[in-house]
DOKE-351062 format. One line per field, with one value per residue (C-alpha): x, y, z. Coordinates in Angstrom, 2 decimals. Example, Ala and Ser with C-alpha at 12.3 -4.5 7.8 and 13.67 -1.06 7.14 Angstrom:
2
c1	(12.30; 13.67)
c2	(-4.50; -1.06)
c3	(7.80; 7.14)
% end
This chain:
233
c1	(171.28; 170.95; 167.41; 165.74; 163.46; 160.89; 157.38; 155.50; 154.79; 153.70; 154.09; 155.22; 154.34; 157.18; 157.46; 159.75; 160.99; 164.11; 164.70; 168.08; 168.26; 164.97; 164.69; 163.02; 162.46; 159.99; 158.75; 159.60; 156.69; 157.76; 154.45; 155.77; 158.73; 158.02; 160.59; 159.15; 159.93; 156.44; 154.48; 151.65; 148.41; 147.35; 149.28; 149.14; 146.47; 147.20; 148.62; 147.14; 148.43; 148.54; 151.47; 151.82; 150.59; 153.78; 152.50; 154.46; 157.16; 159.44; 160.98; 164.28; 164.95; 165.32; 161.98; 162.88; 165.18; 162.97; 160.70; 157.35; 153.97; 152.25; 150.94; 148.19; 149.63; 153.29; 155.82; 159.04; 162.44; 165.79; 169.43; 172.85; 173.84; 175.85; 173.77; 171.49; 168.64; 165.24; 162.19; 162.99; 161.13; 162.50; 166.05; 169.11; 172.26; 174.75; 172.48; 169.01; 167.03; 163.25; 161.47; 158.74; 161.02; 163.02; 160.13; 158.44; 160.23; 157.61; 156.27; 157.85; 159.75; 162.01; 165.77; 168.28; 171.35; 174.45; 177.27; 175.19; 172.04; 168.90; 165.14; 163.06; 159.36; 157.39; 153.93; 150.95; 150.09; 152.11; 152.80; 153.69; 154.09; 156.25; 155.00; 156.86; 157.95; 161.69; 163.72; 166.76; 167.49; 171.18; 172.58; 176.07; 176.80; 175.45; 173.40; 169.62; 169.04; 165.81; 165.89; 162.65; 162.25; 160.95; 164.43; 164.09; 166.70; 165.83; 168.32; 168.38; 170.17; 167.15; 164.80; 166.92; 167.04; 163.26; 162.96; 165.01; 168.03; 166.13; 166.86; 169.63; 171.77; 171.06; 168.55; 165.14; 162.25; 160.24; 156.85; 157.27; 155.19; 157.10; 154.80; 154.98; 157.35; 157.57; 155.50; 157.23; 156.35; 159.37; 161.66; 164.87; 165.92; 169.65; 172.56; 176.30; 177.56; 176.59; 174.25; 171.10; 168.24; 165.10; 161.62; 157.94; 156.25; 153.03; 149.90; 148.24; 145.44; 147.04; 147.64; 147.68; 150.60; 149.66; 150.01; 153.13; 152.56; 149.74; 151.79; 150.65; 153.62; 152.80; 154.79; 153.75; 155.09; 157.69; 157.13; 159.56; 161.47; 161.07; 164.09; 165.51; 167.59; 169.64; 171.44; 173.37; 172.45)
c2	(145.34; 148.26; 148.89; 152.25; 153.00; 155.69; 156.47; 156.98; 160.70; 162.20; 162.46; 164.63; 163.85; 163.41; 162.07; 159.07; 158.15; 155.98; 152.26; 150.59; 147.69; 148.16; 148.83; 152.21; 154.64; 153.06; 154.59; 153.33; 154.13; 154.44; 154.81; 155.17; 154.89; 152.96; 152.71; 151.26; 148.95; 147.42; 145.66; 147.64; 145.65; 147.38; 149.14; 152.94; 154.56; 154.53; 151.04; 148.85; 145.60; 143.42; 141.44; 137.74; 135.81; 134.05; 133.48; 133.57; 131.36; 130.85; 134.14; 135.14; 131.91; 130.41; 128.79; 126.91; 126.93; 124.45; 125.54; 127.07; 127.33; 128.06; 130.72; 132.73; 131.77; 132.45; 129.62; 130.39; 128.69; 129.44; 128.85; 129.73; 132.53; 133.07; 132.87; 130.49; 131.95; 131.06; 132.12; 133.76; 135.31; 138.25; 139.55; 137.32; 139.11; 139.49; 137.65; 139.12; 142.21; 141.80; 144.30; 144.34; 146.04; 145.22; 144.44; 141.91; 138.59; 136.24; 137.53; 135.61; 137.19; 136.02; 136.50; 136.20; 135.41; 137.50; 136.29; 135.33; 134.10; 134.01; 133.86; 133.04; 133.88; 132.10; 133.44; 131.49; 134.31; 137.05; 140.15; 143.75; 145.06; 144.23; 145.10; 144.42; 145.45; 145.98; 145.62; 147.75; 148.89; 148.52; 150.74; 149.43; 147.85; 144.30; 144.71; 144.13; 143.32; 142.08; 140.49; 139.67; 137.12; 140.04; 141.58; 144.24; 144.95; 146.87; 147.59; 149.21; 152.14; 152.62; 152.74; 155.36; 157.41; 157.16; 158.35; 161.42; 160.19; 160.36; 156.80; 155.77; 152.95; 149.67; 151.26; 151.98; 149.60; 150.66; 149.69; 149.96; 149.56; 149.17; 149.50; 149.38; 146.41; 144.15; 141.05; 138.35; 135.08; 134.85; 137.18; 136.55; 138.51; 138.38; 139.88; 139.84; 140.20; 140.14; 141.18; 139.81; 141.10; 140.79; 141.34; 140.33; 140.13; 141.99; 140.63; 142.48; 141.23; 139.23; 141.42; 140.23; 141.40; 144.79; 145.58; 147.62; 151.32; 150.93; 150.93; 153.67; 155.67; 156.86; 158.42; 158.84; 160.13; 159.50; 160.16; 162.05; 160.10; 160.80; 161.21; 157.75; 156.07; 153.31; 150.32; 147.62; 144.03)
c3	(125.60; 127.96; 129.15; 128.57; 131.49; 130.85; 129.63; 126.38; 126.47; 123.14; 119.37; 116.45; 112.80; 110.31; 106.74; 106.39; 102.91; 103.14; 103.44; 102.98; 100.54; 98.63; 94.93; 95.50; 98.35; 100.77; 104.01; 107.43; 109.71; 113.33; 115.09; 118.63; 120.90; 124.08; 126.84; 130.00; 132.88; 132.80; 130.07; 128.52; 128.43; 125.21; 122.47; 122.43; 120.25; 116.52; 116.07; 113.37; 114.82; 117.90; 119.25; 118.39; 121.45; 122.53; 126.07; 129.31; 130.75; 133.72; 134.77; 133.13; 131.28; 127.81; 127.03; 123.84; 120.83; 118.93; 116.09; 117.04; 115.38; 113.36; 115.77; 114.06; 110.67; 111.53; 111.87; 113.77; 113.59; 115.24; 114.37; 115.77; 118.06; 121.21; 123.32; 121.45; 119.40; 120.82; 122.76; 126.10; 129.03; 131.00; 131.27; 131.42; 132.49; 129.65; 127.19; 126.60; 127.56; 127.46; 125.18; 127.83; 130.36; 133.44; 135.76; 133.44; 133.78; 132.36; 128.99; 126.12; 123.23; 120.40; 120.36; 117.52; 119.61; 119.08; 116.78; 113.74; 115.45; 113.28; 113.84; 110.73; 110.44; 107.72; 106.86; 105.53; 103.09; 101.34; 103.43; 102.52; 106.06; 109.08; 112.55; 115.77; 119.21; 118.57; 121.75; 122.68; 119.11; 118.15; 115.37; 114.55; 111.16; 111.02; 114.17; 114.35; 110.66; 109.05; 105.57; 103.76; 100.98; 98.89; 98.88; 101.59; 104.25; 107.43; 110.19; 113.58; 111.94; 109.64; 112.61; 114.34; 111.14; 110.83; 114.42; 113.63; 115.55; 118.84; 119.93; 122.29; 120.91; 122.69; 125.06; 123.57; 122.92; 119.86; 118.51; 114.74; 111.58; 108.30; 105.28; 101.47; 101.26; 98.19; 98.97; 101.02; 102.76; 105.06; 106.99; 108.90; 111.98; 112.64; 114.51; 113.86; 117.42; 121.06; 122.53; 120.89; 118.71; 120.87; 119.43; 119.37; 115.93; 115.28; 113.69; 110.83; 108.53; 105.67; 102.61; 99.02; 96.89; 95.34; 91.66; 90.75; 91.22; 93.73; 96.93; 99.23; 100.52; 103.99; 106.78; 110.38; 113.61; 116.19; 119.83; 121.97; 124.57; 128.25; 130.46; 130.98; 133.60; 132.04; 133.32; 131.52; 132.20)
% end
């Protein structure tokens, strides 16, 4: 839950071919690393998704722990966590760090509270891709884990591996595209300990389940990280 404060500064192409928990090697596509203290109005060039419009709320507060949606075809529910899983805005000392950066206290995001908190996304149509702004990626075992109903498991450690080990544990906010997943209609975002797993889902055109053998295996680039000044909240 430290905040990485920096700038998006460039990219280098790499091929990514590993994914924990899937039946076969599947690429993790980390399209960019974004560490900033201000919200970007638009995603950097190259993204095939937009962020789910969660709106804005009162600065640095829990907005709700009740179910949300559907919002653009995605229903959201929360359970457990210390602090409680829910929709937040801004940073809350010792609890949540906004993926939008330290200076943005009003843009809403989702948080799977530490100590077994869970956020569940349910989609109106089958998906084969996960897109999101992943806040302050945590690498330790059991931290920042996504499970899809299609049987895939993605963790913060996977994202760091895909980024070539360039990320700083608990510091960096990452825009990420994860492609080639077995079709799923729900995904859970969880965390085994404090602090929390903060994120904003991305929106991609609904994708029908592909026939076996037709998944396109793609890799793309990671961007280098600028020099960062970090602080723990």
